[in-house]
C-alpha positions as CSV (number, residue, x, y, z in Angstrom):
1,M,52.4,-14.0,50.2
2,R,49.3,-15.1,52.0
3,I,49.3,-18.9,52.4
4,L,46.3,-20.9,53.5
5,G,47.3,-24.3,54.8
6,I,44.7,-27.0,54.8
7,D,44.7,-30.3,56.6
8,P,42.1,-32.4,54.7
9,G,39.4,-34.5,56.3
10,F,35.7,-35.1,56.4
11,A,34.8,-34.6,60.1
12,T,37.4,-31.9,60.8
13,I,39.3,-29.9,58.3
14,G,42.1,-27.8,59.8
15,F,43.0,-24.4,58.3
16,G,45.8,-22.0,59.0
17,L,46.6,-18.7,57.4
18,V,50.1,-17.1,57.4
19,D,51.7,-14.2,55.7
20,A,55.2,-14.8,54.4
21,E,57.5,-12.1,53.3
22,R,61.3,-11.7,53.1
23,G,61.9,-14.9,55.2
24,Q,59.5,-13.8,57.9
25,V,56.3,-15.8,58.5
26,H,53.4,-14.5,60.7
27,M,50.3,-16.4,61.7
28,K,47.1,-14.5,60.9
29,T,44.4,-17.0,61.9
30,Y,43.6,-20.7,62.3
31,G,40.7,-23.0,63.0
32,A,38.7,-25.9,61.8
33,I,35.7,-26.6,59.6
34,T,33.6,-29.4,61.2
35,T,30.8,-31.5,59.9
36,P,28.3,-33.3,62.2
37,A,28.8,-37.1,62.5
38,G,25.1,-37.9,61.9
39,L,24.9,-36.4,58.4
40,P,25.3,-38.6,55.3
41,L,28.7,-38.4,53.6
42,S,27.3,-36.6,50.6
43,R,25.8,-33.8,52.8
44,R,29.1,-33.5,54.7
45,L,31.0,-33.1,51.5
46,Y,28.6,-30.5,50.3
47,Q,29.0,-28.6,53.6
48,I,32.8,-28.9,53.3
49,G,32.8,-27.4,49.8
50,S,30.5,-24.5,50.8
51,D,32.4,-23.7,53.9
52,M,35.8,-23.8,52.1
53,E,34.6,-21.5,49.4
54,E,33.3,-19.1,52.0
55,L,36.6,-19.3,53.9
56,I,38.7,-18.7,50.8
57,G,36.5,-15.7,50.0
58,Q,37.0,-14.2,53.5
59,L,40.7,-14.9,53.9
60,K,41.7,-14.2,50.3
61,P,44.9,-16.4,50.2
62,D,47.4,-16.0,47.4
63,V,48.1,-19.8,47.4
64,I,46.8,-22.9,49.2
65,S,49.0,-25.6,50.6
66,I,47.3,-29.0,51.2
67,E,48.5,-32.3,52.4
68,E,48.7,-35.3,50.1
69,L,47.0,-38.3,51.4
70,F,48.9,-41.0,53.3
71,F,47.1,-44.2,54.0
72,N,48.0,-45.9,57.3
73,T,45.8,-48.8,58.4
74,N,42.2,-47.7,58.3
75,I,41.3,-47.7,54.6
76,T,37.6,-46.9,55.2
77,T,38.6,-43.6,56.9
78,G,41.1,-43.0,54.2
79,I,38.5,-43.2,51.5
80,A,36.2,-40.7,53.3
81,V,39.2,-38.3,53.8
82,A,40.0,-38.7,50.1
83,H,36.4,-37.7,49.2
84,G,36.8,-34.6,51.5
85,R,40.2,-33.8,50.0
86,G,38.7,-33.9,46.5
87,V,36.1,-31.4,47.5
88,L,38.8,-29.1,48.9
89,L,40.8,-29.3,45.7
90,Y,37.6,-28.5,43.7
91,A,36.9,-25.5,46.0
92,A,40.4,-24.1,45.5
93,E,40.2,-24.5,41.7
94,K,36.7,-23.0,41.6
95,C,38.0,-20.0,43.6
96,G,41.0,-19.6,41.3
97,V,43.6,-20.0,44.0
98,P,46.9,-21.8,43.0
99,L,47.3,-25.1,44.9
100,Y,50.5,-26.8,46.2
101,E,50.5,-30.3,47.6
102,Y,53.0,-31.7,50.1
103,T,53.6,-35.1,51.6
104,P,53.7,-35.6,55.3
105,S,57.5,-36.1,55.1
106,Q,58.0,-32.9,53.2
107,V,56.0,-31.0,55.8
108,K,58.1,-32.6,58.6
109,L,61.3,-31.8,56.8
110,A,60.4,-28.2,56.2
111,V,59.2,-27.5,59.7
112,T,61.6,-29.6,61.8
113,G,64.5,-30.4,59.5
114,Y,63.8,-34.1,59.8
115,G,61.4,-35.9,57.5
116,K,60.5,-38.6,60.0
117,A,59.8,-36.3,63.0
118,E,57.0,-37.1,65.4
119,K,53.8,-35.2,65.4
120,R,54.5,-33.5,68.7
121,Q,57.9,-32.3,67.3
122,V,56.1,-30.7,64.3
123,M,53.6,-29.1,66.5
124,D,56.2,-27.7,68.9
125,M,58.3,-26.3,66.0
126,T,55.2,-24.8,64.4
127,K,54.5,-23.0,67.7
128,R,58.2,-21.8,67.9
129,L,58.5,-20.7,64.3
130,L,55.3,-18.7,64.5
131,K,56.2,-17.4,67.9
132,L,52.9,-18.6,69.5
133,K,52.3,-19.0,73.2
134,S,50.9,-22.5,72.8
135,V,50.3,-25.2,70.2
136,P,47.2,-24.3,68.2
137,R,44.1,-26.5,68.8
138,P,42.6,-28.5,67.4
139,D,45.5,-30.6,66.1
140,D,44.1,-30.3,62.6
141,A,44.6,-26.5,62.8
142,A,48.2,-27.0,64.0
143,D,48.8,-29.4,61.1
144,A,47.3,-26.8,58.7
145,L,49.7,-24.1,60.0
146,A,52.6,-26.6,59.5
147,L,51.4,-27.0,55.9
148,A,51.4,-23.2,55.4
149,L,54.9,-23.0,56.9
150,C,56.1,-25.8,54.7
151,H,55.0,-23.9,51.6
152,A,56.5,-20.6,52.9
153,R,59.9,-22.3,53.6
154,S,59.9,-24.4,50.4
155,F,58.6,-21.8,48.0
156,T,60.9,-19.0,49.2
157,S,64.0,-21.2,49.4
158,R,63.9,-22.4,45.8
159,L,67.0,-21.7,43.9
160,P,66.5,-19.9,40.6
161,S,66.5,-22.1,37.5
162,M,69.4,-21.8,35.2
163,G,67.3,-19.7,32.8
164,D,66.9,-17.1,35.7
165,V,70.6,-16.9,36.4
166,K,72.4,-14.0,34.7
167,E,76.1,-14.3,34.2
168,T,78.3,-11.3,34.9
169,V,81.7,-11.1,33.4
């Protein structure tokens, strides 16, 4: 399964692509989509959508894993990020790629085993789990890889539903 993790934003959108198969996860690529600060928000959102559609077309993910929004203290920044996230959701839907959303706590738990881990712990474990020489930069790309790892670990570890279990006598 090819998983594209996305760390939403409006100035910098991190992305990370991994292949997950049989409990093994391998990093394929990572990076960031950026928009210039001087552009009006509407123009930045348009660019985010266009760039994301192009990226999805190039990378051809099977699924997309994206972070749910978590508002800290700066509501103004949060609203702009929410706009950017909406455009990212639209691009995924337009391209026909299934989308999975995870909270920051779910990502931390999946990657470190502790839902309240610090950012540096998540980054270090992402580096270790993907057998990378260093933590990916920018931070948004590392966060996106953590989101992809979260989906790989969460999706492949799901127990079968009772309807999927066959009894043997």
